[in-house]
C-alpha positions as CSV (number, residue, x, y, z in Angstrom):
1,M,0.0,0.0,0.0
2,P,1.6,3.3,-1.0
3,Y,2.2,6.0,1.5
4,C,-0.6,8.5,1.5
5,Q,0.1,12.0,2.8
6,V,-2.9,13.7,4.4
7,A,-3.3,17.3,3.4
8,Y,-4.1,19.7,6.2
9,F,-4.4,23.4,6.7
10,T,-2.6,25.3,9.4
11,V,-4.5,28.0,11.2
12,A,-2.5,30.7,9.3
13,A,-3.4,29.1,6.0
14,M,-7.1,29.0,6.9
15,K,-7.0,32.6,8.0
16,R,-5.4,33.5,4.7
17,V,-8.1,31.6,2.7
18,L,-10.7,33.4,4.8
19,N,-9.2,36.8,4.0
20,Y,-9.1,36.0,0.3
21,L,-12.7,34.8,0.3
22,L,-13.7,38.0,2.2
23,A,-11.9,40.1,-0.5
24,I,-13.6,38.2,-3.4
25,S,-17.0,38.4,-1.9
26,F,-16.5,42.1,-1.1
27,I,-15.5,42.9,-4.7
28,L,-18.5,41.0,-6.0
29,T,-20.7,42.9,-3.6
30,I,-19.6,46.3,-4.8
31,M,-19.8,45.3,-8.5
32,V,-23.6,45.5,-8.4
33,P,-24.0,47.5,-11.7
34,I,-22.0,44.8,-13.5
35,T,-23.1,41.6,-11.8
36,G,-26.7,42.4,-11.1
37,I,-28.8,42.4,-8.0
38,I,-29.0,38.6,-7.5
39,V,-25.2,38.2,-7.4
40,H,-25.1,41.3,-5.2
41,K,-27.5,39.7,-2.7
42,L,-25.6,36.4,-2.7
43,A,-22.2,38.0,-2.4
44,A,-23.4,40.3,0.4
45,T,-24.8,37.4,2.4
46,L,-21.6,35.5,1.9
47,F,-19.6,38.6,2.9
48,L,-21.7,39.0,6.1
49,V,-21.2,35.4,7.2
50,L,-17.4,35.5,6.4
51,A,-17.1,38.9,8.2
52,L,-18.7,37.4,11.3
53,I,-16.3,34.4,11.2
54,H,-13.4,36.9,10.7
55,V,-14.5,38.8,13.8
56,F,-14.7,35.6,15.8
57,L,-11.2,34.5,14.8
58,Y,-9.6,37.9,15.5
59,R,-11.7,38.7,18.5
60,K,-8.6,39.3,20.7
61,R,-7.9,42.6,19.0
62,L,-11.5,44.0,19.1
63,D,-11.9,47.6,20.0
64,Y,-14.6,50.2,19.2
65,K,-13.3,50.7,15.6
66,Y,-13.8,47.0,14.7
67,I,-17.1,46.9,16.4
68,L,-18.1,49.9,14.4
69,I,-17.1,48.1,11.1
70,I,-19.2,45.0,12.0
71,V,-22.2,47.0,13.1
72,L,-22.1,49.0,9.9
73,T,-21.8,45.8,7.9
74,I,-24.9,44.4,9.6
75,L,-26.7,47.7,9.3
76,S,-26.0,47.9,5.6
77,F,-27.2,44.4,5.1
78,V,-30.5,45.1,7.0
79,L,-31.0,48.4,5.2
80,G,-30.6,46.5,1.9
81,I,-33.2,44.0,2.8
82,L,-35.6,46.7,4.0
83,G,-35.0,48.6,0.7
84,L,-36.1,45.5,-1.2
85,I,-39.2,45.0,1.0
86,M,-40.2,48.6,1.3
87,V,-39.9,49.6,-2.3
88,E,-42.3,52.6,-1.8
89,H,-39.8,54.2,0.6
90,P,-36.7,55.1,-1.4
91,I,-35.0,56.5,1.8
92,M,-34.1,52.9,2.8
93,L,-31.9,52.4,-0.4
94,I,-30.4,55.9,0.1
95,L,-29.4,55.0,3.6
96,H,-28.1,51.6,2.4
97,R,-25.9,53.3,-0.2
98,T,-24.7,55.9,2.3
99,V,-23.8,53.3,4.9
100,S,-22.1,51.2,2.3
101,I,-19.9,54.0,1.1
102,V,-18.8,54.7,4.6
103,L,-18.2,51.0,5.1
104,I,-16.0,50.8,1.9
105,I,-13.9,53.7,3.2
106,L,-13.5,52.0,6.7
107,L,-12.7,48.6,5.2
108,A,-10.0,50.2,2.9
109,I,-8.4,51.8,6.0
110,H,-8.6,48.4,7.8
111,I,-7.0,46.6,4.9
112,Y,-4.3,49.2,4.6
113,R,-3.5,49.1,8.4
114,F,-3.3,45.3,8.7
115,H,-2.1,44.2,5.3
116,K,0.5,46.7,4.4
117,R,2.1,44.2,1.9
118,L,-1.2,44.2,0.0
119,A,-1.4,48.0,0.0
120,V,2.2,48.5,-1.3
121,A,1.9,46.0,-4.1
C-alpha cells in the first residue's frame, strides 16, 4: 500500500483563505452594476457570514473601531433587505448606499492598516 500524505491546513493558511474569500465576496458585492442584484445579494450574504467568522477568529484585537465596522456591515445588510421589502420608501436604499460608502472607506483603512504588503503592491 503506497504512502498517503494527508493534506491539512494550518491556522495561518485557513485565515489567509478566509481573508481572500472576504476580498472576493466584497469585490463581487460592490460590483452590483455589472453583476446584477441577484449576485449582489448572494455576495453580500456570503460577505456578512465571512465577516462574522473573521471577527470571531480575530476577537482578541477587538476595540470600538472593529465593532463599528461589523455594526455598519450588519446595518448595511439590514437596510438593503428593508430597501427591497419597502420599495415605496426610497429612503431605505439611500441609507443603504450611504452606509455602504462609509463602510467601503473604513474597510479600505482596515486593509491598509493590517495588510501593508497588499497596500504597497
